C-alpha positions in Angstrom: 134.3 148.9 185.9 134.7 148.6 182.1 133.7 145.5 180.1 135.0 144.9 176.6 133.3 142.4 174.4 134.5 141.3 171.0 131.7 139.8 168.8 132.3 138.2 165.5 129.3 138.4 163.3 128.9 136.2 160.2 126.0 136.8 157.8 125.1 134.5 155.0 122.7 135.8 152.4 121.1 134.2 149.4 120.3 136.4 146.4 118.1 135.4 143.5 117.7 137.2 140.3 115.1 135.8 137.9 115.8 136.7 134.3 114.5 135.6 130.9 117.2 134.6 128.4 116.4 134.2 124.8 118.5 131.3 123.5 117.4 131.5 119.9 117.4 135.0 118.5 116.6 134.2 114.8 115.7 131.3 112.7 116.3 131.4 109.0 114.8 129.0 106.5 116.8 128.2 103.5 115.7 126.6 100.3 117.4 123.7 98.7 119.2 121.0 100.5 118.1 117.4 100.6 115.2 116.5 102.8 115.1 113.3 104.8 111.5 112.5 105.6 112.3 109.1 107.1 113.5 108.6 110.7 113.9 105.6 113.0 112.9 105.1 116.6 114.2 102.4 118.9 111.4 101.0 121.1 111.4 98.4 123.9 108.2 96.3 124.0 106.2 96.8 127.2 103.4 94.6 128.7 100.2 94.9 126.7 101.9 96.2 123.6 101.0 95.0 120.1 102.6 95.9 116.9 99.4 97.6 115.9 99.4 99.9 119.0 103.1 100.6 118.5 102.6 101.4 114.8 99.7 103.7 115.5 101.7 105.5 118.2 104.7 106.2 115.9 102.7 106.7 112.7 104.2 103.6 111.1 102.7 100.3 109.9 102.7 96.8 111.3 104.1 95.5 108.0 107.1 97.9 108.0 107.9 97.2 111.7 107.7 93.4 111.1 109.8 93.6 108.0 112.6 95.8 109.5 112.8 93.6 112.6 112.5 90.3 110.8 109.3 89.4 112.7 107.7 86.4 111.1 104.5 86.5 113.2 103.4 90.1 114.0 101.0 88.7 116.7 104.0 87.4 118.7 106.3 90.0 120.3 107.9 89.7 123.7 108.2 92.1 126.5 111.6 93.8 126.5 112.1 93.1 122.8 114.0 95.9 121.0 112.2 97.1 117.9 113.3 99.5 115.2 110.3 101.6 114.3 110.5 103.3 110.8 108.7 106.7 110.6 107.9 108.8 107.7 107.3 112.4 108.7 105.8 113.9 105.5 105.0 110.9 103.4 101.5 110.3 102.1 99.7 107.0 101.7 98.8 106.3 98.1 95.6 104.5 97.3 95.9 102.5 94.1 92.5 101.8 92.5 
C-alpha cells in the first residue's frame, strides 16, 4: 500500500540588521552673517508657577515677561495662561554704577 501526502510548509522569518548611520557628515562654521541672540518661548502656566520661577527656568526676567505679556501685577498669573517668554542666549547683564 502506498500513501502520498502533500504538505504545504509556510515559514515566516524576521531579520534584523543593526547599523549606525551618520546623519551629519560635516559641519562648517562660516563667518559673517547676522546673529540673532534673542528668541521667544511660548509657555503655559502650570499650578505652582510664579513669574520668578518661569524667568529663572528660561533665563529671562520677571520684568521682561510682564512687559511682553501686558501683566500689570507680576504676582497674579493664572493656570493655563499663555505667556511669551523672551530669552537672550548670549546677552550679558550690565551693571551700571
